[in-house]
TORTIDO-765498 format. One record per residue (C-alpha): residue in one letter; z, y, x. Coordinates in steps of 0.25 Angstrom, whole numbers, padded with zeros to 4 digits, always signed. Layout:
REM TORTIDO-765498
AZYX ...
REM end
This chain:
REM TORTIDO-765498
M-0109+0055-0188 T-0104+0066-0178 T-0087+0064-0177 E-0081+0077-0176 P-0075+0080-0162 R-0058+0079-0162 R-0052+0092-0162 L-0040+0094-0152 R-0030+0104-0153 N-0020+0110-0143 Y-0005+0105-0145 I+0005+0118-0147 N+0017+0119-0150 G+0018+0106-0156 E+0006+0109-0164 F-0009+0107-0162 R-0017+0117-0162 N-0030+0122-0160 A-0035+0134-0151 V-0030+0148-0157 D-0045+0151-0155 G-0051+0139-0162 R-0058+0137-0147 T-0061+0122-0143 T-0068+0114-0134 D-0075+0101-0135 V-0068+0089-0128 V-0079+0079-0123 N-0077+0064-0121 P-0082+0062-0107 A-0087+0047-0111 T-0098+0052-0120 G-0097+0067-0116 E-0097+0071-0132 V-0087+0080-0138 Y-0076+0071-0145 A-0067+0083-0148 T-0063+0097-0147 A-0050+0104-0141 P-0045+0118-0142 L-0050+0129-0131 S-0036+0137-0130 G-0035+0150-0126 A-0023+0160-0124 A-0017+0158-0137 D-0016+0143-0137 V-0011+0144-0122 D+0000+0154-0125 A+0005+0147-0139 A+0005+0134-0131 M+0014+0142-0119 T+0022+0149-0130 A+0026+0135-0138 A+0029+0129-0123 E+0037+0141-0119 A+0046+0139-0131 A+0048+0125-0132 F+0052+0127-0116 P+0067+0129-0118 A+0070+0118-0128 W+0062+0109-0118 R+0067+0113-0105 D+0081+0112-0110 L+0082+0098-0115 V+0092+0089-0109 P+0079+0079-0099 A+0084+0067-0108 E+0076+0074-0120 R+0063+0076-0111 Q+0064+0064-0105 K+0064+0057-0120 A+0053+0067-0124 L+0044+0061-0113 L+0047+0046-0115 K+0044+0050-0129 I+0030+0055-0124 A+0028+0044-0115 D+0029+0033-0127 A+0022+0041-0138 I+0012+0041-0126 E+0010+0027-0125 A+0010+0024-0140 R-0001+0032-0141 A-0008+0028-0129 E-0022+0024-0135 E-0023+0035-0142 L-0022+0044-0130 I-0031+0033-0123 A-0043+0034-0133 T-0041+0049-0131 E-0039+0051-0116 S-0053+0042-0115 E-0059+0050-0127 N-0053+0061-0117 T-0059+0058-0103 G-0068+0046-0106 K-0058+0039-0098 P-0060+0021-0099 L-0049+0019-0110 A-0042+0004-0103 L-0040+0015-0089 T-0033+0026-0099 R-0025+0015-0105 S-0020+0006-0094 E-0021+0019-0083 E-0018+0032-0090 V-0007+0030-0101 P+0002+0022-0096 P+0005+0033-0081 M+0006+0042-0092 V+0015+0036-0100 D+0022+0031-0087 Q+0022+0047-0081 I+0030+0054-0093 R+0040+0044-0093 F+0042+0046-0078 F+0045+0061-0082 A+0054+0060-0094 G+0061+0052-0085 A+0059+0064-0074 A+0064+0073-0084 R+0078+0069-0080 L+0077+0069-0066 L+0077+0086-0066 E+0089+0085-0054 G+0091+0096-0044 R+0099+0097-0031 A+0115+0092-0033 A+0122+0105-0035 G+0130+0109-0023 E+0137+0121-0015 Y+0126+0128-0005 M+0134+0142-0007 E+0151+0142-0005 G+0153+0145-0019 M+0140+0142-0026 T+0137+0128-0033 S+0121+0126-0034 I+0112+0118-0043 I+0099+0117-0046 R+0092+0115-0060 R+0078+0109-0063 E+0071+0116-0072 P+0059+0114-0080 V+0048+0124-0076 G+0045+0129-0091 V+0030+0130-0098 C+0019+0123-0091 A+0004+0126-0092 Q-0003+0111-0089 V-0016+0109-0087 A-0021+0095-0087 P-0032+0089-0081 W-0045+0081-0088 N-0047+0067-0078 Y-0033+0062-0083 P-0029+0071-0095 M-0017+0063-0102 M-0011+0057-0089 M-0012+0074-0083 A-0006+0078-0096 V+0004+0069-0093 W+0006+0073-0077 K+0007+0088-0084 F+0018+0087-0096 A+0027+0076-0092 P+0035+0083-0080 A+0032+0096-0087 L+0041+0091-0099 A+0049+0083-0091 A+0055+0095-0084 G+0058+0102-0097 N+0045+0110-0098 T+0035+0114-0109 V+0019+0111-0107 V+0008+0118-0110 L-0003+0108-0107 K-0018+0109-0106 P-0028+0098-0105 S-0043+0099-0099 D-0052+0103-0109 T-0060+0091-0106 T-0049+0082-0110 P-0039+0087-0120 A-0037+0076-0130 S-0029+0066-0123 T-0018+0079-0119 V-0019+0083-0134 L-0014+0070-0139 L-0004+0071-0129 A-0002+0083-0136 E+0001+0077-0148 I+0009+0066-0145 I+0019+0073-0135 G+0021+0084-0146 G+0023+0072-0157 V+0035+0068-0147 L+0041+0082-0145 E+0041+0085-0158 E+0048+0071-0162 L+0059+0075-0152 G+0060+0089-0157 H+0057+0096-0145 P+0049+0109-0145 K+0034+0110-0150 G+0031+0118-0137 V+0035+0107-0125 F+0021+0102-0125 N+0008+0110-0129 V-0007+0107-0127 V-0017+0118-0124 C-0032+0113-0122 G-0043+0121-0116 D-0051+0125-0105 R-0048+0131-0091 D-0046+0144-0096 T-0035+0138-0106 G-0027+0133-0093 R-0027+0147-0087 L-0021+0153-0098 M-0013+0142-0099 V-0008+0146-0083 E-0010+0160-0086 H+0001+0160-0097 P+0013+0166-0094 V+0023+0157-0099 P+0020+0145-0092 A+0029+0142-0079 M+0021+0131-0073 A+0004+0127-0073 S+0000+0115-0069 I-0014+0108-0067 T-0020+0096-0066 G-0036+0101-0062 S-0046+0105-0052 V-0041+0114-0038 R-0049+0126-0044 A-0040+0124-0057 G-0029+0122-0049 M-0030+0136-0042 Q-0033+0143-0054 V-0020+0138-0060 A-0013+0142-0047 E-0019+0156-0047 T-0016+0158-0060 A-0002+0153-0059 S+0002+0161-0048 R+0000+0175-0056 D+0013+0172-0062 L+0019+0162-0054 K+0018+0149-0062 R+0022+0136-0056 V+0007+0127-0053 H+0006+0112-0052 L-0007+0109-0048 E-0014+0094-0048 L-0029+0098-0042 G-0039+0091-0035 G-0041+0080-0026 K-0051+0072-0015 A-0043+0061-0013 P-0045+0053+0001 V-0044+0039+0002 V-0045+0034+0015 V-0048+0020+0019 F-0044+0015+0033 E-0052+0003+0039 D-0040-0007+0037 A-0039-0005+0021 D-0040-0015+0012 L-0054-0011+0008 A-0058-0019-0004 K-0044-0012-0012 A-0048+0002-0006 V-0061+0000-0011 E-0057-0005-0024 D-0046+0004-0026 I-0053+0017-0022 A-0063+0014-0031 V-0054+0013-0043 A-0045+0026-0038 G-0059+0034-0035 Y-0067+0030-0049 F-0053+0031-0058 N-0056+0041-0068 A-0069+0043-0066 G-0064+0049-0051 Q-0057+0061-0059 D-0045+0060-0053 C-0039+0070-0041 T-0034+0058-0035 A-0045+0050-0037 A-0050+0040-0022 T-0063+0050-0022 R-0064+0052-0006 V-0063+0041+0002 L-0061+0040+0017 V-0063+0026+0023 H-0063+0022+0039 A-0078+0022+0044 S-0076+0008+0048 V-0075+0002+0035 H-0083+0013+0027 D-0097+0006+0024 E-0089-0007+0018 F-0080+0002+0010 V-0092+0012+0004 T-0100-0001+0001 A-0087-0006-0009 L-0084+0005-0014 A-0098+0008-0019 K-0097-0006-0025 A-0084-0003-0032 A-0089+0009-0036 A-0103+0004-0043 D-0093-0008-0050 T-0084+0003-0056 K-0088+0007-0071 T-0087+0019-0077 G-0089+0018-0093 L-0084+0022-0108 P-0070+0021-0111 D-0068+0010-0116 D-0074+0001-0109 E-0063-0007-0099 D-0072-0009-0088 V-0074+0005-0082 L-0066+0012-0072 Y-0067+0027-0077 G-0075+0033-0087 P-0083+0047-0087 L-0081+0060-0080 N-0072+0069-0087 N-0083+0080-0092 A-0098+0084-0090 D-0093+0094-0080 Q-0086+0082-0072 L-0099+0075-0072 A-0107+0086-0067 Q-0097+0088-0056 V-0095+0074-0051 K-0111+0072-0053 G-0112+0087-0044 F-0105+0081-0032 I-0115+0068-0031 E-0127+0077-0034 R-0121+0085-0021 L-0118+0075-0012 P-0123+0078+0002 A-0136+0070+0008 H-0127+0062+0018 A-0119+0057+0007 K-0122+0045+0000 V-0118+0041-0015 E-0116+0025-0013 T-0114+0021-0029 G-0114+0031-0040 G-0117+0046-0040 H-0121+0046-0053 R-0118+0047-0069 V-0118+0036-0076 G-0125+0038-0092 E-0128+0049-0099 K-0116+0050-0108 G-0102+0054-0104 Y-0099+0058-0090 F-0100+0045-0082 F-0102+0045-0067 A-0104+0033-0057 P-0093+0029-0048 T-0097+0034-0034 V-0096+0032-0019 V-0102+0043-0010 T-0102+0041+0006 G-0107+0050+0017 L-0101+0061+0013 R-0093+0072+0023 Q-0078+0079+0024 D-0085+0090+0019 D-0095+0087+0008 E-0091+0093-0006 A-0089+0077-0013 I-0078+0076-0001 Q-0072+0090-0003 K-0073+0091-0018 E-0066+0083-0030 I-0075+0077-0035 F-0068+0070-0047 G-0077+0059-0051 P-0081+0045-0048 V-0085+0048-0034 I-0079+0041-0020 T-0084+0046-0007 V-0082+0038+0004 Q-0080+0045+0020 S-0079+0039+0034 F-0068+0041+0045 T-0064+0033+0057 E-0049+0038+0061 E-0036+0041+0054 D-0037+0056+0057 E-0050+0058+0051 A-0046+0051+0039 V-0035+0059+0036 E-0043+0074+0039 L-0056+0068+0030 A-0046+0065+0018 N-0038+0079+0020 G-0049+0086+0022 V-0051+0091+0007 E-0044+0101-0003 Y-0039+0091-0011 A-0026+0085-0007 L-0020+0075-0019 A-0022+0060-0016 S-0027+0051-0004 S-0024+0037-0001 V-0025+0030+0011 W-0030+0015+0013 T-0025+0006+0024 K-0018-0005+0029 D-0010+0001+0041 H+0003+0007+0034 A+0005+0017+0045 R-0008+0023+0044 A-0005+0026+0029 M+0006+0032+0032 R+0000+0042+0042 M-0011+0044+0032 S-0001+0048+0019 K+0006+0057+0028 R-0008+0064+0035 L-0015+0065+0020 D-0013+0077+0014 F-0013+0074-0001 G-0004+0073-0011 C-0004+0057-0013 V-0008+0046-0002 W-0010+0033-0007 I-0012+0021+0002 N-0021+0009-0001 T-0021+0015-0017 H-0026+0027-0023 I-0023+0033-0038 P-0009+0026-0041 L+0000+0036-0048 V+0014+0035-0052 A+0024+0044-0060 E+0034+0044-0051 M+0025+0049-0037 P+0019+0063-0036 H+0006+0067-0039 G+0000+0080-0034 G-0007+0085-0021 F-0008+0096-0010 K-0019+0106-0005 K-0029+0108-0018 S-0025+0097-0025 G-0014+0106-0030 Y+0003+0106-0030 G+0012+0100-0038 K+0015+0086-0041 D+0013+0076-0053 L+0020+0065-0058 S+0033+0061-0050 A+0049+0071-0049 Y+0039+0079-0041 G+0028+0082-0052 F+0040+0084-0062 E+0049+0094-0053 D+0035+0101-0052 Y+0037+0106-0065 T+0052+0111-0063 R+0060+0123-0057 I+0072+0123-0049 K+0084+0133-0051 H+0096+0134-0042 V+0107+0138-0051 M+0120+0141-0041 T+0134+0146-0046 S+0146+0151-0041 L+0157+0143-0040 G+0167+0155-0039 
REM end
């Protein structure tokens, strides 16, 4: 007996709707390669309806005292926590991720991040009022920007949705959020949860909206005249297109794009700890993480020892089905991503060596073996381009200056790490590495209180932290005459 695919729908103005023209896309479970749902392929009419709803809801949501927005976000966090198992199951089907890791590594941070921004909602402070011109008093108002058009990626659909909507709603903005066309299920479920809380509290129906669709749907959102801001987490190419489109009517733009994180391991590092932690940080989520530890630079004196240990750690790392608690990561997200990762391996130059892995695992789903590649040169494709898969490359260096040059010698600048017992060296490296985050003797931890965001072609703007919160606000100077 064939099970009918589940039907996902847009969430617009407090109700679930199909696309106006009835178009849909298939949604595939990457662990099986089989269609399990359909989602709306939204067009201009759907985007316009969502933007209209968000625009109508904005004045009332903006004018709430911060304590009321905080109350709503805290209730949303509680509701997500209460329905955690449902979200975990949906996200696992959405992405193929291991259930156990989704339970331990994604839902708790999501809930914590919403609660952080609930607190931040009450900290919209400006400079103290003062007299900076004779007979005049100046004050600063920090205000929401308006309607936010937001596009989330497929590597962390639930968590990236939180990174988008939580600071925006906390600051008093209204939201139209589009999930990736390959992973809409958990975002639609979040819409049900968030919408229920907002309705229970009597807030306007259009505060939070979800529109499913593809690249063209995202383009329509950014082109629409209503949003004051466009926020996207995605590829460099997508970010550049968003920035270009948004420039036509001078929308604010918030971009978190690709990464190619250097992991600089000096000769005095604790190699056993480095290998263990780097393997986890490189292969977690199948390497589908913009901060993944996938580009190792190791001192020549310990290169061979490091490579031997890392290849063993990779070979011991398991990928498999979501209900297997002994796996570190699940499949790649979609067939195109599997083809991309395989293509990088197939195009490796003759001077490169695959130490372990480098192949698909099984014939069902999009699984790829944990892989280590050595012998690459700085200008090789696998060093310069984001693979976004479970592939760790290893290069060597001899001097600190060379390590800095190699580390900074890519177009991405999101995250990096330094492994050494020398405190002064760690401090020098943290200053010289041109990346938005530098970890020392660790790689990949994130906390709600600290900013996440990069430089160069990794984009601009910050997620998380008070800095990310401020990105969703604008500053107004009010001057009054005392005469």
